[in-house]
Backbone as XML, in Angstrom:
<?xml version="1.0"?>
<chain id="A" units="angstrom">
  <residue number="1" name="MET">
    <atom name="N" x="95.399" y="174.772" z="98.650"/>
    <atom name="CA" x="96.183" y="173.612" z="98.269"/>
    <atom name="C" x="95.947" y="172.433" z="99.229"/>
  </residue>
  <residue number="2" name="PRO">
    <atom name="N" x="95.867" y="172.666" z="100.547"/>
    <atom name="CA" x="95.586" y="171.533" z="101.435"/>
    <atom name="C" x="94.220" y="170.901" z="101.144"/>
  </residue>
  <residue number="3" name="ALA">
    <atom name="N" x="93.219" y="171.720" z="100.849"/>
    <atom name="CA" x="91.887" y="171.176" z="100.537"/>
    <atom name="C" x="91.939" y="170.358" z="99.250"/>
  </residue>
  <residue number="4" name="GLN">
    <atom name="N" x="92.688" y="170.843" z="98.274"/>
    <atom name="CA" x="92.836" y="170.105" z="97.014"/>
    <atom name="C" x="93.468" y="168.745" z="97.270"/>
  </residue>
  <residue number="5" name="ALA">
    <atom name="N" x="94.530" y="168.713" z="98.047"/>
    <atom name="CA" x="95.224" y="167.450" z="98.340"/>
    <atom name="C" x="94.319" y="166.505" z="99.124"/>
  </residue>
  <residue number="6" name="ASP">
    <atom name="N" x="93.601" y="167.040" z="100.091"/>
    <atom name="CA" x="92.674" y="166.234" z="100.899"/>
    <atom name="C" x="91.589" y="165.594" z="100.031"/>
  </residue>
  <residue number="7" name="LEU">
    <atom name="N" x="90.970" y="166.388" z="99.185"/>
    <atom name="CA" x="89.909" y="165.860" z="98.314"/>
    <atom name="C" x="90.449" y="164.806" z="97.358"/>
  </residue>
  <residue number="8" name="PHE">
    <atom name="N" x="91.613" y="165.076" z="96.786"/>
    <atom name="CA" x="92.175" y="164.144" z="95.814"/>
    <atom name="C" x="92.427" y="162.775" z="96.443"/>
  </residue>
  <residue number="9" name="GLU">
    <atom name="N" x="92.861" y="162.783" z="97.698"/>
    <atom name="CA" x="93.174" y="161.529" z="98.377"/>
    <atom name="C" x="91.939" y="160.811" z="98.915"/>
  </residue>
  <residue number="10" name="LYS">
    <atom name="N" x="90.902" y="161.550" z="99.315"/>
    <atom name="CA" x="89.819" y="160.936" z="100.078"/>
    <atom name="C" x="88.438" y="160.989" z="99.440"/>
  </residue>
  <residue number="11" name="ALA">
    <atom name="N" x="88.217" y="161.866" z="98.478"/>
    <atom name="CA" x="86.856" y="162.088" z="97.971"/>
    <atom name="C" x="86.647" y="161.458" z="96.595"/>
  </residue>
  <residue number="12" name="ASP">
    <atom name="N" x="85.384" y="161.440" z="96.182"/>
    <atom name="CA" x="85.067" y="160.913" z="94.855"/>
    <atom name="C" x="84.956" y="162.043" z="93.827"/>
  </residue>
  <residue number="13" name="CYS">
    <atom name="N" x="85.411" y="163.243" z="94.205"/>
    <atom name="CA" x="85.531" y="164.355" z="93.264"/>
    <atom name="C" x="86.680" y="165.226" z="93.757"/>
  </residue>
  <residue number="14" name="TRP">
    <atom name="N" x="87.232" y="166.028" z="92.875"/>
    <atom name="CA" x="88.356" y="166.867" z="93.246"/>
    <atom name="C" x="88.422" y="168.041" z="92.289"/>
  </residue>
  <residue number="15" name="PHE">
    <atom name="N" x="89.375" y="168.930" z="92.518"/>
    <atom name="CA" x="89.612" y="170.076" z="91.650"/>
    <atom name="C" x="91.108" y="170.294" z="91.583"/>
  </residue>
  <residue number="16" name="ASN">
    <atom name="N" x="91.529" y="171.166" z="90.662"/>
    <atom name="CA" x="92.945" y="171.423" z="90.476"/>
    <atom name="C" x="93.191" y="172.930" z="90.525"/>
  </residue>
  <residue number="17" name="CYS">
    <atom name="N" x="93.927" y="173.376" z="91.526"/>
    <atom name="CA" x="94.235" y="174.804" z="91.685"/>
    <atom name="C" x="95.323" y="175.273" z="90.724"/>
  </residue>
  <residue number="18" name="ASP">
    <atom name="N" x="96.019" y="174.347" z="90.096"/>
    <atom name="CA" x="97.164" y="174.700" z="89.258"/>
    <atom name="C" x="96.802" y="175.007" z="87.808"/>
  </residue>
  <residue number="19" name="VAL">
    <atom name="N" x="95.538" y="174.843" z="87.424"/>
    <atom name="CA" x="95.162" y="175.073" z="86.034"/>
    <atom name="C" x="95.088" y="176.567" z="85.740"/>
  </residue>
  <residue number="20" name="ASP">
    <atom name="N" x="95.346" y="176.918" z="84.484"/>
    <atom name="CA" x="95.227" y="178.313" z="84.058"/>
    <atom name="C" x="93.801" y="178.782" z="84.278"/>
  </residue>
  <residue number="21" name="GLY">
    <atom name="N" x="93.659" y="179.977" z="84.769"/>
    <atom name="CA" x="92.339" y="180.555" z="84.958"/>
    <atom name="C" x="91.682" y="180.195" z="86.276"/>
  </residue>
  <residue number="22" name="PHE">
    <atom name="N" x="92.357" y="179.421" z="87.135"/>
    <atom name="CA" x="91.759" y="179.078" z="88.425"/>
    <atom name="C" x="91.528" y="180.355" z="89.245"/>
  </residue>
  <residue number="23" name="LYS">
    <atom name="N" x="92.538" y="181.216" z="89.262"/>
    <atom name="CA" x="92.408" y="182.497" z="89.969"/>
    <atom name="C" x="92.272" y="183.594" z="88.927"/>
  </residue>
  <residue number="24" name="THR">
    <atom name="N" x="91.259" y="184.424" z="89.094"/>
    <atom name="CA" x="91.112" y="185.587" z="88.220"/>
    <atom name="C" x="90.863" y="186.816" z="89.077"/>
  </residue>
  <residue number="25" name="MET">
    <atom name="N" x="91.378" y="187.920" z="88.615"/>
    <atom name="CA" x="91.201" y="189.188" z="89.312"/>
    <atom name="C" x="90.326" y="190.058" z="88.419"/>
  </residue>
  <residue number="26" name="GLU">
    <atom name="N" x="89.212" y="190.529" z="88.973"/>
    <atom name="CA" x="88.297" y="191.376" z="88.210"/>
    <atom name="C" x="87.882" y="192.558" z="89.072"/>
  </residue>
  <residue number="27" name="ARG">
    <atom name="N" x="87.396" y="193.569" z="88.418"/>
    <atom name="CA" x="86.904" y="194.748" z="89.138"/>
    <atom name="C" x="85.398" y="194.624" z="89.306"/>
  </residue>
  <residue number="28" name="ASN">
    <atom name="N" x="84.926" y="194.965" z="90.497"/>
    <atom name="CA" x="83.484" y="194.936" z="90.749"/>
    <atom name="C" x="82.854" y="196.239" z="90.255"/>
  </residue>
  <residue number="29" name="SER">
    <atom name="N" x="81.578" y="196.415" z="90.516"/>
    <atom name="CA" x="80.857" y="197.594" z="90.018"/>
    <atom name="C" x="81.382" y="198.902" z="90.613"/>
  </residue>
  <residue number="30" name="GLU">
    <atom name="N" x="82.025" y="198.824" z="91.784"/>
    <atom name="CA" x="82.608" y="200.026" z="92.393"/>
    <atom name="C" x="84.040" y="200.258" z="91.924"/>
  </residue>
  <residue number="31" name="GLY">
    <atom name="N" x="84.546" y="199.390" z="91.077"/>
    <atom name="CA" x="85.907" y="199.544" z="90.567"/>
    <atom name="C" x="86.975" y="198.909" z="91.432"/>
  </residue>
  <residue number="32" name="GLN">
    <atom name="N" x="86.579" y="198.213" z="92.506"/>
    <atom name="CA" x="87.556" y="197.562" z="93.381"/>
    <atom name="C" x="87.910" y="196.186" z="92.816"/>
  </residue>
  <residue number="33" name="LYS">
    <atom name="N" x="89.166" y="195.804" z="93.010"/>
    <atom name="CA" x="89.608" y="194.491" z="92.540"/>
    <atom name="C" x="89.062" y="193.405" z="93.457"/>
  </residue>
  <residue number="34" name="GLU">
    <atom name="N" x="88.609" y="192.314" z="92.835"/>
    <atom name="CA" x="88.136" y="191.148" z="93.578"/>
    <atom name="C" x="88.792" y="189.901" z="92.996"/>
  </residue>
  <residue number="35" name="LEU">
    <atom name="N" x="89.186" y="189.015" z="93.884"/>
    <atom name="CA" x="89.782" y="187.748" z="93.469"/>
    <atom name="C" x="88.685" y="186.704" z="93.363"/>
  </residue>
  <residue number="36" name="TYR">
    <atom name="N" x="88.648" y="186.002" z="92.240"/>
    <atom name="CA" x="87.684" y="184.925" z="92.035"/>
    <atom name="C" x="88.437" y="183.617" z="91.871"/>
  </residue>
  <residue number="37" name="LEU">
    <atom name="N" x="87.894" y="182.569" z="92.468"/>
    <atom name="CA" x="88.423" y="181.221" z="92.292"/>
    <atom name="C" x="87.424" y="180.458" z="91.425"/>
  </residue>
  <residue number="38" name="ASN">
    <atom name="N" x="87.902" y="179.937" z="90.312"/>
    <atom name="CA" x="87.058" y="179.255" z="89.340"/>
    <atom name="C" x="87.281" y="177.748" z="89.450"/>
  </residue>
  <residue number="39" name="PHE">
    <atom name="N" x="86.406" y="177.100" z="90.199"/>
    <atom name="CA" x="86.530" y="175.669" z="90.431"/>
    <atom name="C" x="85.956" y="174.875" z="89.264"/>
  </residue>
  <residue number="40" name="LYS">
    <atom name="N" x="86.711" y="173.893" z="88.829"/>
    <atom name="CA" x="86.214" y="172.924" z="87.856"/>
    <atom name="C" x="86.256" y="171.580" z="88.590"/>
  </residue>
  <residue number="41" name="ILE">
    <atom name="N" x="85.087" y="171.123" z="88.996"/>
    <atom name="CA" x="85.008" y="169.888" z="89.773"/>
    <atom name="C" x="85.197" y="168.699" z="88.837"/>
  </residue>
  <residue number="42" name="ILE">
    <atom name="N" x="86.093" y="167.820" z="89.222"/>
    <atom name="CA" x="86.407" y="166.640" z="88.425"/>
    <atom name="C" x="85.922" y="165.406" z="89.175"/>
  </residue>
  <residue number="43" name="THR">
    <atom name="N" x="85.193" y="164.570" z="88.486"/>
    <atom name="CA" x="84.717" y="163.315" z="89.070"/>
    <atom name="C" x="85.376" y="162.160" z="88.324"/>
  </residue>
  <residue number="44" name="PRO">
    <atom name="N" x="85.392" y="160.976" z="88.905"/>
    <atom name="CA" x="85.963" y="159.829" z="88.182"/>
    <atom name="C" x="85.276" y="159.600" z="86.834"/>
  </residue>
  <residue number="45" name="GLU">
    <atom name="N" x="83.966" y="159.826" z="86.769"/>
    <atom name="CA" x="83.237" y="159.630" z="85.516"/>
    <atom name="C" x="83.708" y="160.626" z="84.456"/>
  </residue>
  <residue number="46" name="PHE">
    <atom name="N" x="83.890" y="161.876" z="84.874"/>
    <atom name="CA" x="84.376" y="162.903" z="83.952"/>
    <atom name="C" x="85.760" y="162.528" z="83.448"/>
  </residue>
  <residue number="47" name="LYS">
    <atom name="N" x="86.618" y="162.125" z="84.368"/>
    <atom name="CA" x="87.993" y="161.759" z="84.007"/>
    <atom name="C" x="87.983" y="160.572" z="83.039"/>
  </residue>
  <residue number="48" name="GLU">
    <atom name="N" x="87.159" y="159.576" z="83.303"/>
    <atom name="CA" x="87.067" y="158.401" z="82.441"/>
    <atom name="C" x="86.574" y="158.787" z="81.042"/>
  </residue>
  <residue number="49" name="THR">
    <atom name="N" x="85.569" y="159.642" z="80.985"/>
    <atom name="CA" x="85.044" y="160.100" z="79.698"/>
    <atom name="C" x="86.111" y="160.865" z="78.927"/>
  </residue>
  <residue number="50" name="MET">
    <atom name="N" x="86.827" y="161.736" z="79.630"/>
    <atom name="CA" x="87.876" y="162.503" z="78.984"/>
    <atom name="C" x="88.967" y="161.583" z="78.435"/>
  </residue>
  <residue number="51" name="LEU">
    <atom name="N" x="89.349" y="160.572" z="79.198"/>
    <atom name="CA" x="90.382" y="159.635" z="78.744"/>
    <atom name="C" x="89.926" y="158.857" z="77.509"/>
  </residue>
  <residue number="52" name="LYS">
    <atom name="N" x="88.651" y="158.478" z="77.469"/>
    <atom name="CA" x="88.110" y="157.785" z="76.284"/>
    <atom name="C" x="88.127" y="158.713" z="75.069"/>
  </residue>
  <residue number="53" name="GLN">
    <atom name="N" x="87.756" y="159.969" z="75.280"/>
    <atom name="CA" x="87.759" y="160.928" z="74.177"/>
    <atom name="C" x="89.172" y="161.145" z="73.657"/>
  </residue>
  <residue number="54" name="ARG">
    <atom name="N" x="90.127" y="161.241" z="74.561"/>
    <atom name="CA" x="91.525" y="161.441" z="74.142"/>
    <atom name="C" x="92.042" y="160.207" z="73.405"/>
  </residue>
  <residue number="55" name="ALA">
    <atom name="N" x="91.618" y="159.017" z="73.818"/>
    <atom name="CA" x="92.018" y="157.799" z="73.116"/>
    <atom name="C" x="91.444" y="157.802" z="71.695"/>
  </residue>
  <residue number="56" name="SER">
    <atom name="N" x="90.234" y="158.302" z="71.533"/>
    <atom name="CA" x="89.627" y="158.413" z="70.210"/>
    <atom name="C" x="90.401" y="159.399" z="69.339"/>
  </residue>
  <residue number="57" name="ILE">
    <atom name="N" x="90.843" y="160.482" z="69.941"/>
    <atom name="CA" x="91.634" y="161.471" z="69.199"/>
    <atom name="C" x="92.952" y="160.856" z="68.746"/>
  </residue>
  <residue number="58" name="VAL">
    <atom name="N" x="93.599" y="160.116" z="69.621"/>
    <atom name="CA" x="94.848" y="159.443" z="69.272"/>
    <atom name="C" x="94.606" y="158.478" z="68.107"/>
  </residue>
  <residue number="59" name="ASN">
    <atom name="N" x="93.515" y="157.740" z="68.178"/>
    <atom name="CA" x="93.175" y="156.815" z="67.099"/>
    <atom name="C" x="92.936" y="157.573" z="65.788"/>
  </residue>
  <residue number="60" name="LEU">
    <atom name="N" x="92.213" y="158.668" z="65.850"/>
    <atom name="CA" x="91.942" y="159.499" z="64.675"/>
    <atom name="C" x="93.249" y="159.967" z="64.032"/>
  </residue>
  <residue number="61" name="LEU">
    <atom name="N" x="94.159" y="160.465" z="64.839"/>
    <atom name="CA" x="95.444" y="160.935" z="64.323"/>
    <atom name="C" x="96.275" y="159.791" z="63.746"/>
  </residue>
  <residue number="62" name="SER">
    <atom name="N" x="96.215" y="158.641" z="64.380"/>
    <atom name="CA" x="96.979" y="157.479" z="63.908"/>
    <atom name="C" x="96.438" y="156.943" z="62.586"/>
  </residue>
  <residue number="63" name="VAL">
    <atom name="N" x="95.130" y="156.852" z="62.474"/>
    <atom name="CA" x="94.513" y="156.278" z="61.275"/>
    <atom name="C" x="94.568" y="157.244" z="60.086"/>
  </residue>
  <residue number="64" name="HIS">
    <atom name="N" x="94.180" y="158.500" z="60.306"/>
    <atom name="CA" x="94.041" y="159.442" z="59.193"/>
    <atom name="C" x="95.318" y="160.182" z="58.808"/>
  </residue>
  <residue number="65" name="PHE">
    <atom name="N" x="96.246" y="160.301" z="59.746"/>
    <atom name="CA" x="97.479" y="161.029" z="59.447"/>
    <atom name="C" x="98.735" y="160.187" z="59.655"/>
  </residue>
  <residue number="66" name="ALA">
    <atom name="N" x="98.557" y="158.919" z="59.991"/>
    <atom name="CA" x="99.676" y="157.981" z="60.201"/>
    <atom name="C" x="100.626" y="158.445" z="61.308"/>
  </residue>
  <residue number="67" name="PHE">
    <atom name="N" x="100.062" y="159.068" z="62.349"/>
    <atom name="CA" x="100.890" y="159.480" z="63.483"/>
    <atom name="C" x="101.419" y="158.239" z="64.190"/>
  </residue>
  <residue number="68" name="LYS">
    <atom name="N" x="102.669" y="158.306" z="64.578"/>
    <atom name="CA" x="103.311" y="157.267" z="65.368"/>
    <atom name="C" x="103.434" y="157.775" z="66.808"/>
  </residue>
  <residue number="69" name="ASP">
    <atom name="N" x="103.911" y="156.913" z="67.686"/>
    <atom name="CA" x="104.073" y="157.301" z="69.091"/>
    <atom name="C" x="104.943" y="158.549" z="69.244"/>
  </residue>
  <residue number="70" name="SER">
    <atom name="N" x="105.995" y="158.659" z="68.432"/>
    <atom name="CA" x="106.878" y="159.825" z="68.535"/>
    <atom name="C" x="106.151" y="161.112" z="68.152"/>
  </residue>
  <residue number="71" name="ASP">
    <atom name="N" x="105.240" y="161.033" z="67.188"/>
    <atom name="CA" x="104.449" y="162.210" z="66.802"/>
    <atom name="C" x="103.473" y="162.580" z="67.920"/>
  </residue>
  <residue number="72" name="LEU">
    <atom name="N" x="102.826" y="161.565" z="68.465"/>
    <atom name="CA" x="101.858" y="161.803" z="69.544"/>
    <atom name="C" x="102.534" y="162.371" z="70.778"/>
  </residue>
  <residue number="73" name="GLN">
    <atom name="N" x="103.769" y="161.952" z="71.017"/>
    <atom name="CA" x="104.515" y="162.475" z="72.165"/>
    <atom name="C" x="104.731" y="163.978" z="72.036"/>
  </residue>
  <residue number="74" name="LYS">
    <atom name="N" x="104.922" y="164.447" z="70.813"/>
    <atom name="CA" x="105.100" y="165.886" z="70.579"/>
    <atom name="C" x="103.817" y="166.657" z="70.895"/>
  </residue>
  <residue number="75" name="LEU">
    <atom name="N" x="102.678" y="165.986" z="70.834"/>
    <atom name="CA" x="101.384" y="166.610" z="71.123"/>
    <atom name="C" x="100.909" y="166.342" z="72.551"/>
  </residue>
  <residue number="76" name="ALA">
    <atom name="N" x="101.729" y="165.679" z="73.352"/>
    <atom name="CA" x="101.313" y="165.287" z="74.704"/>
    <atom name="C" x="100.871" y="166.489" z="75.541"/>
  </residue>
  <residue number="77" name="HIS">
    <atom name="N" x="101.539" y="167.622" z="75.394"/>
    <atom name="CA" x="101.167" y="168.809" z="76.180"/>
    <atom name="C" x="99.770" y="169.308" z="75.821"/>
  </residue>
  <residue number="78" name="ILE">
    <atom name="N" x="99.276" y="168.933" z="74.668"/>
    <atom name="CA" x="97.918" y="169.293" z="74.248"/>
    <atom name="C" x="96.941" y="168.206" z="74.690"/>
  </residue>
  <residue number="79" name="LEU">
    <atom name="N" x="97.270" y="166.964" z="74.380"/>
    <atom name="CA" x="96.375" y="165.841" z="74.670"/>
    <atom name="C" x="96.194" y="165.604" z="76.168"/>
  </residue>
  <residue number="80" name="ASP">
    <atom name="N" x="97.191" y="165.948" z="76.966"/>
    <atom name="CA" x="97.115" y="165.731" z="78.413"/>
    <atom name="C" x="96.594" y="166.947" z="79.179"/>
  </residue>
  <residue number="81" name="ASN">
    <atom name="N" x="96.320" y="168.029" z="78.478"/>
    <atom name="CA" x="95.894" y="169.270" z="79.124"/>
    <atom name="C" x="94.380" y="169.247" z="79.352"/>
  </residue>
  <residue number="82" name="GLU">
    <atom name="N" x="93.973" y="169.181" z="80.603"/>
    <atom name="CA" x="92.549" y="169.129" z="80.948"/>
    <atom name="C" x="91.819" y="170.432" z="80.641"/>
  </residue>
  <residue number="83" name="ASN">
    <atom name="N" x="92.564" y="171.505" z="80.403"/>
    <atom name="CA" x="91.946" y="172.790" z="80.085"/>
    <atom name="C" x="91.520" y="172.887" z="78.619"/>
  </residue>
  <residue number="84" name="ILE">
    <atom name="N" x="91.960" y="171.948" z="77.805"/>
    <atom name="CA" x="91.602" y="171.951" z="76.387"/>
    <atom name="C" x="90.587" y="170.843" z="76.174"/>
  </residue>
  <residue number="85" name="SER">
    <atom name="N" x="89.381" y="171.207" z="75.784"/>
    <atom name="CA" x="88.330" y="170.203" z="75.632"/>
    <atom name="C" x="88.595" y="169.331" z="74.409"/>
  </residue>
  <residue number="86" name="SER">
    <atom name="N" x="88.149" y="168.110" z="74.492"/>
    <atom name="CA" x="88.297" y="167.173" z="73.377"/>
    <atom name="C" x="87.585" y="167.688" z="72.138"/>
  </residue>
  <residue number="87" name="ASP">
    <atom name="N" x="86.451" y="168.346" z="72.323"/>
    <atom name="CA" x="85.713" y="168.908" z="71.185"/>
    <atom name="C" x="86.548" y="169.931" z="70.432"/>
  </residue>
  <residue number="88" name="VAL">
    <atom name="N" x="87.271" y="170.758" z="71.164"/>
    <atom name="CA" x="88.124" y="171.771" z="70.536"/>
    <atom name="C" x="89.234" y="171.091" z="69.741"/>
  </residue>
  <residue number="89" name="ILE">
    <atom name="N" x="89.837" y="170.069" z="70.314"/>
    <atom name="CA" x="90.910" y="169.352" z="69.614"/>
    <atom name="C" x="90.368" y="168.719" z="68.338"/>
  </residue>
  <residue number="90" name="ILE">
    <atom name="N" x="89.230" y="168.077" z="68.423"/>
    <atom name="CA" x="88.640" y="167.429" z="67.250"/>
    <atom name="C" x="88.313" y="168.460" z="66.170"/>
  </residue>
  <residue number="91" name="MET">
    <atom name="N" x="87.762" y="169.586" z="66.560"/>
    <atom name="CA" x="87.435" y="170.631" z="65.571"/>
    <atom name="C" x="88.696" y="171.138" z="64.869"/>
  </residue>
  <residue number="92" name="LYS">
    <atom name="N" x="89.773" y="171.300" z="65.608"/>
    <atom name="CA" x="91.029" y="171.751" z="64.999"/>
    <atom name="C" x="91.555" y="170.704" z="64.029"/>
  </residue>
  <residue number="93" name="ILE">
    <atom name="N" x="91.455" y="169.433" z="64.399"/>
    <atom name="CA" x="91.904" y="168.358" z="63.517"/>
    <atom name="C" x="91.070" y="168.352" z="62.239"/>
  </residue>
  <residue number="94" name="LEU">
    <atom name="N" x="89.771" y="168.539" z="62.364"/>
    <atom name="CA" x="88.901" y="168.582" z="61.190"/>
    <atom name="C" x="89.256" y="169.752" z="60.276"/>
  </residue>
  <residue number="95" name="LYS">
    <atom name="N" x="89.562" y="170.900" z="60.860"/>
    <atom name="CA" x="89.950" y="172.059" z="60.051"/>
    <atom name="C" x="91.258" y="171.792" z="59.309"/>
  </residue>
  <residue number="96" name="VAL">
    <atom name="N" x="92.204" y="171.152" z="59.977"/>
    <atom name="CA" x="93.473" y="170.808" z="59.327"/>
    <atom name="C" x="93.206" y="169.845" z="58.171"/>
  </residue>
  <residue number="97" name="SER">
    <atom name="N" x="92.366" y="168.859" z="58.410"/>
    <atom name="CA" x="92.025" y="167.887" z="57.372"/>
    <atom name="C" x="91.365" y="168.568" z="56.172"/>
  </residue>
  <residue number="98" name="GLU">
    <atom name="N" x="90.463" y="169.508" z="56.440"/>
    <atom name="CA" x="89.800" y="170.244" z="55.360"/>
    <atom name="C" x="90.800" y="171.062" z="54.553"/>
  </residue>
  <residue number="99" name="ARG">
    <atom name="N" x="91.764" y="171.699" z="55.232"/>
    <atom name="CA" x="92.789" y="172.477" z="54.528"/>
    <atom name="C" x="93.639" y="171.581" z="53.640"/>
  </residue>
  <residue number="100" name="ILE">
    <atom name="N" x="93.936" y="170.388" z="54.132"/>
    <atom name="CA" x="94.718" y="169.447" z="53.329"/>
    <atom name="C" x="93.924" y="169.058" z="52.084"/>
  </residue>
  <residue number="101" name="GLU">
    <atom name="N" x="92.661" y="168.719" z="52.262"/>
    <atom name="CA" x="91.808" y="168.330" z="51.131"/>
    <atom name="C" x="91.684" y="169.472" z="50.125"/>
  </residue>
  <residue number="102" name="GLU">
    <atom name="N" x="91.507" y="170.696" z="50.597"/>
    <atom name="CA" x="91.407" y="171.850" z="49.701"/>
    <atom name="C" x="92.697" y="172.072" z="48.932"/>
  </residue>
  <residue number="103" name="SER">
    <atom name="N" x="93.827" y="171.745" z="49.556"/>
    <atom name="CA" x="95.117" y="171.957" z="48.890"/>
    <atom name="C" x="95.259" y="171.074" z="47.653"/>
  </residue>
  <residue number="104" name="TYR">
    <atom name="N" x="94.591" y="169.934" z="47.634"/>
    <atom name="CA" x="94.684" y="169.027" z="46.487"/>
    <atom name="C" x="94.001" y="169.598" z="45.252"/>
  </residue>
  <residue number="105" name="LYS">
    <atom name="N" x="93.158" y="170.599" z="45.455"/>
    <atom name="CA" x="92.479" y="171.257" z="44.337"/>
    <atom name="C" x="93.287" y="172.448" z="43.825"/>
  </residue>
  <residue number="106" name="SER">
    <atom name="N" x="94.385" y="172.741" z="44.485"/>
    <atom name="CA" x="95.207" y="173.894" z="44.116"/>
    <atom name="C" x="96.470" y="173.445" z="43.394"/>
  </residue>
  <residue number="107" name="SER">
    <atom name="N" x="97.262" y="174.428" z="43.018"/>
    <atom name="CA" x="98.523" y="174.118" z="42.327"/>
    <atom name="C" x="99.624" y="173.713" z="43.304"/>
  </residue>
  <residue number="108" name="GLN">
    <atom name="N" x="99.366" y="173.849" z="44.609"/>
    <atom name="CA" x="100.361" y="173.476" z="45.614"/>
    <atom name="C" x="99.750" y="172.532" z="46.650"/>
  </residue>
  <residue number="109" name="PRO">
    <atom name="N" x="99.540" y="171.272" z="46.286"/>
    <atom name="CA" x="98.945" y="170.332" z="47.243"/>
    <atom name="C" x="99.925" y="169.984" z="48.374"/>
  </residue>
  <residue number="110" name="VAL">
    <atom name="N" x="99.368" y="169.636" z="49.503"/>
    <atom name="CA" x="100.183" y="169.186" z="50.634"/>
    <atom name="C" x="100.806" y="167.851" z="50.256"/>
  </residue>
  <residue number="111" name="LYS">
    <atom name="N" x="102.120" y="167.775" z="50.382"/>
    <atom name="CA" x="102.821" y="166.550" z="49.990"/>
    <atom name="C" x="102.938" y="165.554" z="51.139"/>
  </residue>
  <residue number="112" name="ASP">
    <atom name="N" x="103.045" y="166.068" z="52.352"/>
    <atom name="CA" x="103.220" y="165.203" z="53.522"/>
    <atom name="C" x="102.123" y="165.534" z="54.541"/>
  </residue>
  <residue number="113" name="LYS">
    <atom name="N" x="101.034" y="164.765" z="54.480"/>
    <atom name="CA" x="99.883" y="165.019" z="55.359"/>
    <atom name="C" x="100.261" y="165.008" z="56.831"/>
  </residue>
  <residue number="114" name="LYS">
    <atom name="N" x="101.059" y="164.019" z="57.215"/>
    <atom name="CA" x="101.419" y="163.888" z="58.626"/>
    <atom name="C" x="102.215" y="165.098" z="59.110"/>
  </residue>
  <residue number="115" name="ALA">
    <atom name="N" x="103.217" y="165.501" z="58.352"/>
    <atom name="CA" x="104.046" y="166.641" z="58.749"/>
    <atom name="C" x="103.211" y="167.922" z="58.803"/>
  </residue>
  <residue number="116" name="TYR">
    <atom name="N" x="102.343" y="168.093" z="57.823"/>
    <atom name="CA" x="101.487" y="169.287" z="57.790"/>
    <atom name="C" x="100.561" y="169.305" z="59.004"/>
  </residue>
  <residue number="117" name="ALA">
    <atom name="N" x="99.923" y="168.177" z="59.280"/>
    <atom name="CA" x="98.998" y="168.099" z="60.415"/>
    <atom name="C" x="99.729" y="168.331" z="61.733"/>
  </residue>
  <residue number="118" name="LEU">
    <atom name="N" x="100.869" y="167.699" z="61.904"/>
    <atom name="CA" x="101.630" y="167.852" z="63.147"/>
    <atom name="C" x="102.038" y="169.304" z="63.351"/>
  </residue>
  <residue number="119" name="GLN">
    <atom name="N" x="102.584" y="169.926" z="62.306"/>
    <atom name="CA" x="103.012" y="171.321" z="62.433"/>
    <atom name="C" x="101.826" y="172.238" z="62.701"/>
  </residue>
  <residue number="120" name="SER">
    <atom name="N" x="100.707" y="171.990" z="62.048"/>
    <atom name="CA" x="99.514" y="172.813" z="62.261"/>
    <atom name="C" x="99.020" y="172.712" z="63.696"/>
  </residue>
  <residue number="121" name="LEU">
    <atom name="N" x="98.990" y="171.501" z="64.231"/>
    <atom name="CA" x="98.504" y="171.307" z="65.600"/>
    <atom name="C" x="99.481" y="171.888" z="66.621"/>
  </residue>
  <residue number="122" name="LEU">
    <atom name="N" x="100.773" y="171.781" z="66.350"/>
    <atom name="CA" x="101.762" y="172.320" z="67.282"/>
    <atom name="C" x="101.792" y="173.845" z="67.280"/>
  </residue>
  <residue number="123" name="SER">
    <atom name="N" x="101.496" y="174.450" z="66.139"/>
    <atom name="CA" x="101.589" y="175.908" z="66.054"/>
    <atom name="C" x="100.304" y="176.612" z="66.475"/>
  </residue>
  <residue number="124" name="ASN">
    <atom name="N" x="99.306" y="175.864" z="66.851"/>
    <atom name="CA" x="98.025" y="176.432" z="67.243"/>
    <atom name="C" x="98.078" y="176.982" z="68.676"/>
  </residue>
  <residue number="125" name="ASP">
    <atom name="N" x="97.397" y="178.084" z="68.925"/>
    <atom name="CA" x="97.289" y="178.626" z="70.277"/>
    <atom name="C" x="96.060" y="177.977" z="70.922"/>
  </residue>
  <residue number="126" name="TRP">
    <atom name="N" x="96.254" y="176.948" z="71.706"/>
    <atom name="CA" x="95.183" y="176.098" z="72.205"/>
    <atom name="C" x="94.346" y="176.718" z="73.306"/>
  </residue>
  <residue number="127" name="LEU">
    <atom name="N" x="94.862" y="177.675" z="74.009"/>
    <atom name="CA" x="94.118" y="178.191" z="75.158"/>
    <atom name="C" x="93.340" y="179.466" z="74.842"/>
  </residue>
  <residue number="128" name="LYS">
    <atom name="N" x="93.160" y="179.762" z="73.563"/>
    <atom name="CA" x="92.326" y="180.909" z="73.178"/>
    <atom name="C" x="90.927" y="180.460" z="72.963"/>
  </residue>
</chain>
């Protein structure tokens, strides 16, 4: 933790010890437990790219599903989570959109796209 704080304050790259999966316990070939630290180095460029991607996702949700700020706030725990890649979020949104489109060909079409999309995204297990 002290190294993390030091890097965050003084360096042009940093890491986060608080993310899921940072510490993992595995057994080696002899069957003994070993602790592994899984560093994900973050640079300002990476952070900037991630923020741009998340802004694009917000725009996508706003334009295609009419999400408002209150809807986006409900998804903040997903959109702000650095452990969930933007690609994964976009793929999930595309799958939800495809399900909505397919429903229009059935006898039970989705009546409220925004509500369906919001509920689908909230009920998803994002860290699998």
